C-alpha positions in Angstrom: 70.3 -12.9 -81.4 70.1 -9.4 -82.8 70.7 -8.7 -86.4 71.7 -5.2 -87.7 71.0 -4.7 -91.4 72.8 -2.0 -93.4 70.1 -1.6 -96.0 71.9 -0.6 -99.2 74.0 -2.4 -101.7 76.0 0.7 -102.6 79.7 0.0 -102.2 81.5 1.9 -99.5 78.3 3.3 -98.1 78.1 5.7 -95.3 75.1 3.7 -94.1 77.4 0.8 -93.2 79.4 3.1 -90.9 76.3 3.9 -88.9 75.3 0.2 -88.9 78.8 -0.8 -87.5 78.5 1.8 -84.8 75.0 0.6 -83.9 76.4 -3.0 -83.6 79.3 -1.8 -81.4 76.9 0.1 -79.1 74.6 -3.0 -78.9 77.6 -5.2 -78.0 78.5 -2.8 -75.2 75.0 -3.0 -73.7 74.1 -6.7 -74.1 75.5 -10.2 -73.9 73.3 -11.3 -76.8 74.9 -12.2 -80.0 74.9 -9.3 -82.5 75.4 -9.9 -86.2 75.8 -7.4 -89.0 74.3 -8.1 -92.5 75.8 -5.5 -94.9 73.7 -5.6 -98.1 76.7 -4.3 -100.0 78.8 -7.3 -99.1 76.4 -10.1 -100.2 76.0 -12.1 -103.5 73.0 -11.3 -105.6 72.7 -14.5 -107.4 69.2 -14.9 -105.8 67.7 -12.2 -108.1 66.3 -14.1 -111.0 62.9 -14.6 -112.8 62.0 -17.6 -110.6 63.1 -16.1 -107.3 59.5 -16.2 -105.9 59.1 -19.8 -106.7 62.5 -21.2 -105.9 64.8 -19.7 -103.4 68.5 -19.8 -104.2 70.9 -21.5 -101.7 72.8 -18.3 -101.1 69.6 -16.5 -100.0 68.5 -19.5 -97.8 71.9 -19.2 -96.1 71.4 -15.5 -95.4 67.9 -16.0 -94.2 69.0 -18.9 -91.9 72.0 -17.0 -90.5 70.6 -13.5 -90.1 66.8 -13.6 -89.9 65.4 -16.9 -88.7 67.2 -17.0 -85.4 67.1 -13.3 -84.7 64.7 -12.1 -82.1 65.3 -8.5 -83.0 66.4 -6.8 -86.2 67.7 -3.2 -86.6 67.3 -1.7 -90.1 69.7 1.1 -90.9 68.5 2.6 -94.1 69.7 5.5 -96.3 67.2 7.7 -98.1 66.9 6.8 -101.8 64.4 8.8 -103.8 62.3 9.7 -100.8 62.1 6.1 -99.4 64.3 3.2 -98.4 66.5 1.3 -101.0 64.7 -1.0 -103.4 67.3 -3.7 -102.8 66.2 -4.0 -99.2 62.5 -4.4 -100.3 63.6 -7.0 -102.8 65.5 -8.9 -100.1 62.4 -8.8 -97.8 60.2 -10.0 -100.6 62.6 -12.8 -101.5 62.9 -14.0 -97.9 59.1 -14.1 -97.6 59.0 -17.1 -100.0 60.4 -19.5 -97.4 59.6 -19.7 -93.6 57.6 -16.5 -93.8 56.2 -16.6 -90.3 59.5 -17.7 -88.7 61.3 -15.0 -90.5 59.1 -12.0 -89.7 56.0 -12.6 -87.6 56.3 -11.3 -84.0 59.9 -10.2 -84.4 60.8 -6.8 -83.0 62.5 -4.2 -85.2 64.1 -0.8 -84.8 64.6 1.7 -87.6 67.4 4.1 -88.1 67.3 6.4 -91.1 70.4 8.2 -92.4 70.5 11.0 -95.0 72.7 13.7 -96.3 69.7 16.0 -96.2 67.6 17.4 -93.4 64.9 14.7 -92.8 67.0 11.7 -91.8 64.9 9.4 -94.1 61.7 9.9 -92.1 59.5 9.1 -95.1 61.6 6.0 -95.9 61.3 4.7 -92.3 57.5 5.2 -92.6 57.4 3.2 -95.8 59.6 0.4 -94.2 57.3 0.4 -91.2 54.3 -0.2 -93.4 56.1 -3.2 -95.1 57.3 -4.6 -91.8 53.8 -4.3 -90.2 52.4 -6.2 -93.2 54.9 -8.9 -92.6 53.8 -9.1 -88.9 56.9 -7.4 -87.4 56.5 -5.2 -84.4 58.3 -1.9 -84.9 59.7 0.2 -82.1 57.7 3.5 -82.3 60.7 5.6 -81.7 62.4 5.7 -85.1 65.8 7.4 -85.2 66.4 9.9 -88.1 70.0 11.0 -88.5 70.4 14.0 -90.8 73.3 15.7 -92.5 75.5 12.6 -92.0 78.5 14.0 -93.7 78.8 16.7 -91.0 78.9 13.9 -88.3 81.9 12.0 -89.7 85.6 12.5 -90.1 87.4 12.2 -93.4 87.7 8.4 -93.0 83.9 8.1 -92.5 84.0 7.4 -88.7 81.1 8.9 -86.8 82.7 11.5 -84.4 79.7 13.7 -83.4 79.2 13.2 -79.7 75.5 14.2 -79.8 74.8 11.6 -82.5 76.7 8.9 -80.7 74.7 9.7 -77.5 71.3 9.6 -79.3 72.2 6.3 -80.9 73.2 4.9 -77.5 69.9 6.0 -76.1 68.1 4.3 -79.0 70.1 1.1 -78.4 69.1 1.1 -74.7 65.4 1.7 -75.6 65.5 -1.1 -78.2 67.0 -3.6 -75.8 64.2 -2.9 -73.4 61.5 -3.2 -76.1 
């Protein structure tokens, strides 16, 4: 199983459009099950003062469905304040409370950064790589920065830029062979 995570809880995020396209491209290239975890669509009842001692049932369900059985995970992350969204870091921290090794150790990950600016969240992908390495996750060295995302979409948010779609498809192929 491959899980694609849209790493922001911002409603109606552009990040989610890129995550959906990545899922679609994966499904075209593999028979493996592909699941999308959109951080903007989940409940956040698991954020509480005792979250590092007692994991909430809703977080356990997310961890079971999207992380424990995934062999590979794709993180699509927007740039927030020169890094990746804090909600994704909090999610990773919260999931490390239960089944730490089974959730992270030895799993393979790919990173895609999206930004309205010029750098495609390069720094955020480096920060996320450091966190994932600490967790024991193996990160595909070829990280995919996608810049000026608003220029790549139509008015409805659909990614229409042929060059971007092609580079995402190449990234998918490389990740599947990783």
